[in-house]
N, C-alpha and C positions, 0 to 999 in steps of 0.2 A: 504494500500500500504506500501511498505518497508520504514522504517525510520532508521536513524542512530543518535547516541547521543554520544558526547565526554564527558570525565570526566578526572580528575586527575591533572588539572592545578593548579598553585599556585605561590607563591613567594619563590625564592631560591637565594642563593648567587652564584656568579661566581665560577665555578668549581664543583658545585653540580649536582644532578641528579633528574630527574622526570620520571615517567612512565605514559603516557596518554593511555586511553582506548577508543575504539570506538565500541559500542555495536549496533548490527543490530537487528531490530525487525520488525515484529514478527519472531519467530525462525523458522517458516516454510520457510522463504527465505534464500537460501544458499548464502554464501559469495563467490563471484567471485573475480575479481580484485578489490583492494581498494587503495585509495590514501590519503596521508596526505598532507595538505597545511597549509600555515601560511600567516598572513597579519599583518604587522607592521603599526603603525599610519602614515598616509600620503603616504603609499606605496601600490602598487598593490599586490594582492594575488599571492603567488608563490608556486610552487610545492616543497615539502620537499622530498617525496619519494613515492614509490609504492610497492605493493606486489601482486604477481600473485595468481591465484587459487591454484597453487602447491607450493607456498612459495618463489618463486624467487623475489628478491628485487632489487630496483634501488634507488639511492639517489642523491640529488643535491650535487654538489661539496662542498658547504658551510657546509654541515653536515656530509659528508662521513667520516667514522672512528669514529664518536662520537655518531651518532644516529643509532638505530636498529629497524626495523619493523618486527613484527612477528604476527602470527595469531593462534587462537585456534578455529578450526571449530566446535568443540563440544559445545563451549560457544557462537558461533556466534560473536566473538570479535576479533578485531585487536588492536595491541598495538604499541606504539611508545616509546621506551626506549631512553631517552635523557641523555647523560653523558657529562661531561666536559662542562657544559653550559656556554655560554658567554653572556654578556649584549646584543649583537646584535641578540641573539636568542629570545629576547622579542617580543612577537606577540600574536595574537589570532590564535590558531591552530584549523583547521577544518579537518574532515574526509569526504570523498566522496565515494559514492557507485559506483564503476566502473567508467565509463565515463558518467554517468547519471546526471540528475539535482537534485539528492538527496544529500543534504548536512546536516551536523549537525549544531547546533547553535554556536558551537565554545567553546573553553575553553582558558582562559587567562593564559599565561605563562609570568612571569616577573622575570628577572634575574638581581640582583643588583650587583654593583661593590664592 
């Protein structure tokens, strides 16, 4: 069955950038809509943004103008480019396959002051 896996997290200073990747496997499964979510300690998981099968994106107000979601269908991969990072962006970031129950294991993003 289809699986997704995040990568690219790490420790960065405020104002820095990271690019997260979400790979869909096996490659025989096409990417439809995909979502990025995040969960900070002690808080509920929240939606960061989505990308449609044709590349239309939507973002939470907290990240709009700083984060960009894109996709490379040939690589079965969705990306989350994060710029101008703030300490409040610190969280575990997850990708989701459509509106299914298929989630990645998450990748930790830590932004220091």
